[in-house]
C-alpha positions as CSV (number, residue, x, y, z in Angstrom):
1,X,-35.7,55.5,-45.5
2,X,-34.8,55.4,-41.8
3,X,-31.3,54.8,-40.5
4,X,-31.2,56.2,-37.0
5,X,-27.6,55.1,-36.2
6,X,-25.2,57.2,-38.1
7,X,-22.6,59.3,-36.3
8,X,-18.9,59.6,-35.4
9,X,-17.3,57.0,-33.2
10,X,-15.5,58.7,-30.4
11,X,-12.3,57.8,-28.6
12,X,-10.4,56.2,-31.6
13,X,-7.5,57.1,-33.8
14,X,-8.5,60.0,-36.1
15,X,-8.7,57.9,-39.3
16,X,-11.0,55.5,-37.6
17,X,-13.3,58.1,-36.2
18,X,-15.9,57.6,-39.0
19,X,-16.5,54.0,-38.2
20,X,-20.0,54.7,-36.7
21,X,-22.1,52.6,-34.6
22,X,-24.9,50.9,-34.3
23,X,-34.0,48.4,-40.4
24,X,-36.0,43.9,-44.1
25,X,-36.6,39.7,-44.7
26,X,-37.7,38.1,-41.4
27,X,-36.2,34.6,-42.0
28,X,-33.4,33.4,-39.8
29,X,-30.3,31.8,-41.2
30,X,-29.2,28.6,-39.4
31,X,-25.8,29.8,-38.1
32,X,-24.3,33.1,-36.8
33,X,-20.5,33.4,-37.1
34,X,-18.8,36.0,-34.9
35,X,-16.5,38.4,-36.6
36,X,-13.6,37.0,-34.8
37,X,-14.0,33.7,-36.7
38,X,-14.5,35.2,-40.2
39,X,-12.8,33.8,-43.2
40,X,-13.2,34.2,-47.0
41,X,-15.3,31.4,-48.4
42,X,-14.3,32.0,-52.1
43,X,-11.8,34.1,-54.0
44,X,-11.3,37.2,-51.9
45,X,-12.4,40.5,-53.4
46,X,-13.9,39.0,-56.5
47,X,-16.9,41.2,-55.9
48,X,-14.9,44.1,-57.3
49,X,-14.2,42.3,-60.5
50,X,-17.9,42.3,-61.3
51,X,-17.5,45.9,-62.3
52,X,-15.5,44.7,-65.3
53,X,-18.6,43.0,-66.8
54,X,-20.8,46.1,-66.2
55,X,-22.6,48.0,-68.9
56,X,-19.8,50.6,-69.2
57,X,-17.3,48.0,-70.4
58,X,-14.0,46.5,-69.2
59,X,-12.0,49.7,-70.1
60,X,-14.2,52.2,-68.3
61,X,-13.0,54.1,-65.2
62,X,-15.6,52.1,-63.1
63,X,-14.0,48.8,-64.3
64,X,-10.5,50.0,-63.7
65,X,-11.4,51.2,-60.2
66,X,-12.8,47.7,-59.5
67,X,-9.6,46.2,-60.8
68,X,-7.5,48.6,-58.7
69,X,-9.5,47.7,-55.5
70,X,-9.0,44.0,-56.2
71,X,-5.2,44.4,-56.7
72,X,-4.8,46.7,-53.6
73,X,-6.8,44.3,-51.4
74,X,-4.9,41.3,-52.7
75,X,-1.7,43.1,-51.7
76,X,-3.2,43.6,-48.2
77,X,-3.8,39.8,-48.0
78,X,0.0,39.2,-48.1
79,X,0.2,40.7,-44.6
80,X,-2.3,38.2,-43.1
81,X,-1.1,36.1,-40.2
82,X,-1.1,32.9,-42.4
83,X,1.0,34.5,-45.1
84,X,4.2,35.2,-43.0
85,X,6.1,32.9,-45.4
86,X,5.8,35.4,-48.3
87,X,9.2,36.6,-49.3
88,X,10.3,40.3,-49.4
89,X,10.9,40.0,-53.1
90,X,7.5,38.5,-53.9
91,X,5.8,41.3,-51.9
92,X,8.0,44.0,-53.6
93,X,7.1,42.8,-57.1
94,X,3.4,42.7,-56.3
95,X,3.6,46.1,-54.7
96,X,5.3,47.7,-57.8
97,X,2.7,46.3,-60.1
98,X,-0.2,47.3,-57.9
99,X,1.2,50.8,-57.3
100,X,1.7,51.4,-61.0
101,X,-1.9,50.5,-61.7
102,X,-3.4,52.3,-58.8
103,X,-1.3,55.5,-59.2
104,X,-3.2,56.2,-62.5
105,X,-6.5,56.1,-60.6
106,X,-5.5,58.4,-57.8
107,X,-6.4,61.6,-59.6
108,X,-9.2,60.1,-61.7
109,X,-11.8,59.8,-59.0
110,X,-12.2,60.0,-55.2
111,X,-12.4,56.2,-55.0
112,X,-9.1,56.0,-56.8
113,X,-7.5,58.0,-54.0
114,X,-8.9,55.5,-51.5
115,X,-7.6,52.5,-53.5
116,X,-4.1,54.0,-54.0
117,X,-4.1,54.9,-50.3
118,X,-4.7,51.2,-49.3
119,X,-1.8,50.1,-51.6
120,X,0.6,52.8,-50.1
121,X,-0.3,52.1,-46.5
122,X,0.2,48.3,-47.1
123,X,3.7,49.0,-48.3
124,X,4.3,51.2,-45.2
125,X,3.0,48.5,-42.9
126,X,5.3,45.9,-44.5
127,X,8.3,48.2,-44.3
128,X,7.7,49.3,-40.7
129,X,6.5,45.9,-39.5
130,X,3.3,47.4,-38.1
131,X,0.1,45.8,-39.6
132,X,-2.1,48.4,-37.8
133,X,-0.9,51.1,-40.3
134,X,-3.3,49.7,-43.0
135,X,-6.4,50.0,-40.7
136,X,-7.2,53.7,-41.3
137,X,-7.1,53.3,-45.1
138,X,-9.4,50.2,-45.0
139,X,-11.8,51.9,-42.7
140,X,-11.9,55.0,-44.9
141,X,-12.6,53.0,-48.0
142,X,-15.3,50.9,-46.3
143,X,-17.0,54.1,-45.2
144,X,-16.8,55.5,-48.8
145,X,-18.3,52.3,-50.2
146,X,-21.1,52.3,-47.7
147,X,-22.0,55.9,-48.5
148,X,-22.1,55.0,-52.2
149,X,-24.4,52.0,-51.2
150,X,-21.9,49.5,-52.5
151,X,-22.7,47.4,-49.5
152,X,-21.3,44.0,-50.6
153,X,-18.0,45.7,-51.5
154,X,-18.0,47.4,-48.1
155,X,-18.4,44.0,-46.4
156,X,-15.5,42.7,-48.4
157,X,-13.2,45.5,-47.2
158,X,-14.4,45.2,-43.6
159,X,-13.8,41.4,-43.7
160,X,-10.3,42.1,-44.9
161,X,-9.7,44.4,-42.0
162,X,-11.0,41.8,-39.5
163,X,-9.2,38.8,-41.1
164,X,-5.9,40.4,-41.9
165,X,-5.3,42.8,-39.0
166,X,-7.4,40.6,-36.7
167,X,-6.3,40.6,-33.1
168,X,-3.6,43.2,-33.8
169,X,-6.3,46.0,-33.9
170,X,-6.5,48.1,-30.8
171,X,-9.4,47.3,-28.5
172,X,-11.3,50.5,-29.5
173,X,-10.7,50.0,-33.2
174,X,-11.7,46.3,-33.0
175,X,-15.1,47.4,-31.5
176,X,-15.5,50.1,-34.1
177,X,-14.8,47.5,-36.9
178,X,-17.5,45.1,-35.6
179,X,-20.1,47.9,-35.2
180,X,-19.5,49.0,-38.8
181,X,-19.5,45.4,-40.0
182,X,-22.8,44.8,-38.2
183,X,-24.4,47.9,-39.6
184,X,-23.6,47.1,-43.2
185,X,-25.0,43.6,-42.8
186,X,-28.1,45.0,-41.3
187,X,-28.6,47.3,-44.3
188,X,-28.3,44.1,-46.4
189,X,-31.0,42.5,-44.3
190,X,-28.6,39.9,-43.0
191,X,-29.9,40.1,-39.5
192,X,-28.2,37.0,-38.1
193,X,-24.8,38.2,-39.1
194,X,-25.6,41.7,-37.8
195,X,-26.8,40.4,-34.5
196,X,-23.7,38.3,-34.0
197,X,-21.4,41.2,-34.7
198,X,-23.4,43.7,-32.6
199,X,-23.3,41.2,-29.7
200,X,-19.6,40.6,-30.0
201,X,-18.9,44.4,-30.2
202,X,-21.0,44.9,-27.1
203,X,-19.1,42.2,-25.1
204,X,-15.7,43.7,-26.2
205,X,-16.8,47.3,-25.4
206,X,-18.0,46.3,-21.9
207,X,-14.8,44.4,-21.2
208,X,-12.8,47.5,-22.3
209,X,-14.9,49.9,-20.2
210,X,-16.2,51.6,-23.4
211,X,-19.6,52.7,-22.2
212,X,-20.5,54.6,-25.4
213,X,-19.7,51.7,-27.8
214,X,-21.7,49.4,-25.5
215,X,-24.7,51.6,-25.9
216,X,-24.2,51.7,-29.7
217,X,-24.2,47.9,-29.8
218,X,-27.5,47.8,-27.9
219,X,-29.0,50.4,-30.3
220,X,-27.8,48.3,-33.2
221,X,-29.3,45.1,-31.8
222,X,-32.6,46.9,-31.2
223,X,-32.6,48.2,-34.8
224,X,-32.0,44.7,-36.1
225,X,-35.0,43.5,-34.1
226,X,-36.9,46.3,-35.7
227,X,-35.8,45.1,-39.1
228,X,-37.1,41.6,-38.3
229,X,-40.5,43.2,-37.7
230,X,-40.7,42.9,-33.9
231,X,-41.6,46.6,-33.4
232,X,-42.8,46.4,-29.8
233,X,-39.6,44.7,-28.5
234,X,-37.4,47.1,-30.5
235,X,-39.2,50.1,-29.0
236,X,-38.9,48.6,-25.5
237,X,-35.2,48.0,-25.9
238,X,-34.5,51.5,-27.3
239,X,-36.4,53.1,-24.4
240,X,-34.0,51.2,-22.0
241,X,-31.0,52.4,-23.9
242,X,-32.4,56.0,-23.8
243,X,-32.7,55.9,-20.1
244,X,-29.2,54.5,-19.7
245,X,-27.7,57.0,-22.1
246,X,-29.4,59.9,-20.3
247,X,-28.1,58.7,-17.0
248,X,-24.6,58.4,-18.4
249,X,-24.7,61.7,-20.1
250,X,-24.0,60.1,-23.5
251,X,-25.7,62.7,-25.8
252,X,-25.0,61.0,-29.1
253,X,-26.3,57.7,-27.9
254,X,-29.3,59.4,-26.5
255,X,-30.0,61.0,-29.9
256,X,-29.7,57.7,-31.7
257,X,-32.1,56.1,-29.2
258,X,-34.6,58.9,-29.7
259,X,-34.3,58.4,-33.5
260,X,-34.8,54.7,-33.2
261,X,-37.9,55.1,-31.0
262,X,-39.3,57.5,-33.6
263,X,-38.8,54.9,-36.4
264,X,-40.4,52.1,-34.3
265,X,-43.4,54.2,-33.5
266,X,-43.8,55.4,-37.1
267,X,-43.8,51.7,-38.3
268,X,-46.3,50.9,-35.6
269,X,-48.7,53.4,-37.1
270,X,-48.2,56.1,-34.5
271,X,-46.6,59.0,-36.4
272,X,-47.9,61.7,-34.1
273,X,-46.1,60.0,-31.2
274,X,-43.0,59.5,-33.3
275,X,-42.5,63.0,-34.6
276,X,-41.4,64.6,-31.2
277,X,-38.8,61.8,-30.8
278,X,-37.4,62.4,-34.3
279,X,-37.3,66.1,-33.7
280,X,-35.4,65.7,-30.4
281,X,-32.9,63.4,-32.2
282,X,-32.4,66.2,-34.8
283,X,-31.8,68.7,-32.1
284,X,-29.4,66.5,-30.2
285,X,-27.2,65.2,-33.0
286,X,-24.0,67.0,-33.5
287,X,-22.9,65.5,-36.8
288,X,-24.6,66.9,-39.9
289,X,-25.4,63.7,-41.8
290,X,-27.2,62.3,-38.8
291,X,-29.0,65.6,-38.3
292,X,-30.2,65.6,-41.9
293,X,-31.4,62.0,-41.7
294,X,-33.4,62.8,-38.6
295,X,-34.9,66.0,-40.3
296,X,-35.7,64.0,-43.4
297,X,-37.6,61.5,-41.3
298,X,-39.4,64.4,-39.5
299,X,-40.6,65.5,-43.0
300,X,-41.8,62.0,-43.9
301,X,-43.7,61.7,-40.6
302,X,-45.3,65.1,-40.8
303,X,-46.7,64.3,-44.2
304,X,-48.1,61.1,-42.8
305,X,-50.2,63.1,-40.4
306,X,-51.3,65.5,-43.1
307,X,-49.0,68.4,-42.4
308,X,-47.7,68.9,-46.0
309,X,-46.5,72.5,-45.2
310,X,-44.4,71.3,-42.3
311,X,-43.1,68.4,-44.3
312,X,-42.0,70.6,-47.1
313,X,-40.2,72.9,-44.7
314,X,-38.2,70.1,-43.2
315,X,-37.4,68.4,-46.5
316,X,-36.5,71.7,-48.2
317,X,-34.1,72.4,-45.4
318,X,-32.5,69.0,-46.0
319,X,-32.0,69.9,-49.7
320,X,-30.6,73.3,-48.8
321,X,-28.0,72.0,-46.4
322,X,-27.1,69.0,-48.5
323,X,-25.9,65.6,-47.3
324,X,-25.3,62.0,-48.4
325,X,-26.6,60.9,-51.7
326,X,-29.3,58.5,-50.4
327,X,-30.6,61.2,-48.0
328,X,-30.8,63.7,-50.8
329,X,-32.5,61.2,-53.1
330,X,-35.1,60.6,-50.4
331,X,-35.6,64.3,-49.8
332,X,-36.3,65.0,-53.5
333,X,-38.7,62.0,-53.7
334,X,-40.6,63.1,-50.6
335,X,-40.8,66.7,-51.9
336,X,-42.4,65.3,-55.1
337,X,-44.8,63.3,-52.9
338,X,-45.7,66.4,-50.8
339,X,-46.5,68.3,-54.0
340,X,-48.8,65.7,-55.3
341,X,-50.5,65.5,-51.8
342,X,-51.3,69.2,-52.2
343,X,-52.3,68.7,-55.9
344,X,-49.5,71.0,-57.0
345,X,-48.9,70.1,-60.6
346,X,-46.0,72.5,-61.1
347,X,-44.2,71.5,-57.9
348,X,-44.8,67.8,-58.7
349,X,-43.2,68.2,-62.2
350,X,-40.3,70.2,-60.8
351,X,-39.3,67.7,-58.1
352,X,-39.9,64.8,-60.5
353,X,-37.4,66.3,-62.9
354,X,-34.9,66.7,-60.1
355,X,-35.3,63.0,-59.2
356,X,-35.0,62.0,-62.9
357,X,-31.6,63.7,-63.0
358,X,-30.4,61.3,-60.3
359,X,-32.0,58.0,-61.5
360,X,-28.7,56.5,-62.8
361,X,-27.2,56.4,-59.4
362,X,-30.2,55.4,-57.3
363,X,-30.0,52.0,-55.7
364,X,-33.1,49.7,-56.3
365,X,-34.9,50.4,-53.0
366,X,-34.8,54.2,-53.7
367,X,-35.6,53.8,-57.4
368,X,-38.6,51.6,-56.6
369,X,-39.8,54.2,-54.1
370,X,-39.4,57.0,-56.7
371,X,-41.6,55.1,-59.3
372,X,-44.2,54.2,-56.6
373,X,-44.6,57.7,-55.4
374,X,-44.6,59.1,-58.9
375,X,-47.4,56.6,-59.6
376,X,-49.3,57.8,-56.5
377,X,-48.9,61.4,-57.7
378,X,-50.2,60.5,-61.1
379,X,-53.2,58.8,-59.5
380,X,-53.9,62.0,-57.4
381,X,-53.9,63.9,-60.6
382,X,-56.4,61.3,-62.0
383,X,-54.0,59.9,-64.5
384,X,-54.8,56.3,-63.5
385,X,-53.4,54.5,-66.5
386,X,-50.0,56.2,-66.2
387,X,-50.2,55.6,-62.4
388,X,-50.6,51.9,-63.0
389,X,-47.7,51.7,-65.4
390,X,-45.4,53.5,-63.0
391,X,-46.4,51.3,-60.1
392,X,-45.9,48.1,-62.1
393,X,-42.4,49.5,-63.0
394,X,-41.8,50.0,-59.3
395,X,-43.0,46.4,-58.6
396,X,-40.6,45.0,-61.3
397,X,-37.6,46.8,-59.7
398,X,-38.6,45.7,-56.2
399,X,-39.0,42.1,-57.4
400,X,-35.6,42.1,-59.2
401,X,-33.9,43.3,-56.1
402,X,-35.7,40.8,-53.7
403,X,-37.4,43.7,-51.9
404,X,-40.3,41.5,-50.7
405,X,-41.8,43.9,-48.2
406,X,-41.8,46.6,-50.9
407,X,-43.4,44.2,-53.4
408,X,-46.3,43.5,-51.0
409,X,-46.8,47.3,-50.4
410,X,-46.8,48.1,-54.1
411,X,-49.2,45.2,-54.9
412,X,-51.6,46.4,-52.2
413,X,-51.6,50.0,-53.6
414,X,-52.0,48.7,-57.1
415,X,-54.9,46.6,-56.0
416,X,-56.6,49.6,-54.5
417,X,-56.1,51.9,-57.5
418,X,-59.8,51.4,-58.7
419,X,-61.1,52.4,-55.2
420,X,-58.7,55.4,-55.3
421,X,-60.3,56.5,-58.6
422,X,-63.8,56.3,-57.1
423,X,-62.7,58.2,-54.0
424,X,-61.0,61.0,-55.9
425,X,-64.1,61.3,-58.1
426,X,-66.1,62.1,-55.0
427,X,-63.5,64.5,-53.6
428,X,-64.4,68.1,-53.7
429,X,-61.0,69.5,-52.7
430,X,-57.9,68.0,-50.9
431,X,-57.3,68.5,-47.2
432,X,-55.3,71.6,-46.4
433,X,-55.0,71.2,-42.6
434,X,-53.1,68.5,-40.7
435,X,-55.3,65.5,-39.8
436,X,-53.7,65.1,-36.4
437,X,-52.7,68.0,-34.0
438,X,-51.3,67.8,-30.5
439,X,-49.5,70.3,-28.4
440,X,-46.2,68.4,-29.1
441,X,-46.8,68.5,-32.8
442,X,-47.6,72.2,-32.7
443,X,-44.3,72.8,-30.8
444,X,-42.4,70.9,-33.5
445,X,-44.1,72.9,-36.3
446,X,-43.3,76.1,-34.5
447,X,-39.7,75.1,-34.0
448,X,-39.4,74.0,-37.6
449,X,-40.9,77.3,-38.9
450,X,-38.3,79.1,-36.8
451,X,-35.5,76.9,-38.1
452,X,-36.2,77.6,-41.8
453,X,-36.9,81.3,-41.1
């Protein structure tokens, strides 16, 4: 999975520094509403109450965290510009009830601390008459939810920030909020909303003289174009951003542009050209999560040119260093894929077991990828009936989550399973050398070998 735009956002208040910046259905929606004109279309924060009806039951910690988030965010709503008529007593009683409920969650889970922090900062903002005091807690919670891949919930929190705090945000924080809002929409394949927010963020950044954020908005727009499937235009735009970032000395934006170019080239079927860009992004990133995402992508791309040894080096280093849950999930799945490529039964079983330990927390796109690549592995080991069953399981997951591009890919592979069986029957031994080699790829391989020692 490729997300070449994750890093710290500079030049803001410390609590907002993790807002970040800047790939998928190709249909356009009829309207695009800028973030400055957002409003809740139904009951605000009801998305959190869906946890109550989850499989763990209404009394589970997960359900209580959802209820706590709902209550804390409803408390924030009382500070909205159109709620100035709310009396001090009404706010106080709602605060007491919310604090009592959320205080029990504070020590129960990391999310509980976020929820309680929102309630506490809302009370502080009311007492001190400064609505901006709630922004850091809302940003931190939105970041947590995004990392946990609770993207609809993250959108709700960011919408709260933009609707309630609204024009009272500082210029830098307002840009950061729109960049994060755009990125989460892009992850949800809502490209119209993402484009509108990226464009608005870019205009605001330019007006404020924030060169770095303006570059991030351009990278985000290019990645949205990439998500729509216009790979050539996305690459062209990213190369323009790269040149401007280099001229401006903006190292982080340069790294993100390099990473985006690598993703575009990879999707265009040019992995050998993509790998040096991904490696340069890895070398330039200063923030570890971004480094590990780039290194994970280097591993995926190396395997696509037949360099299983190099791929395993990169992916094993990702596992050794650790990182976000989705990046670690992807690394384990790709290591399983590498093992089956090399026809390593033991390695395949080991990495499959590591993946199975994480299944309960995998989102649908990663879960479908796991079953697909496990199915490919079983086919490589000539277990074709099992391979077909696993691929159909992957197809069911993808269909249930409306992952249409994934569905088409799985169906194509399933349709070619018989041809695969005939090809493997004629195979004497698997390839052990990379299918493609260039001077740049050899340089990357040598650097990678040196990195892992």
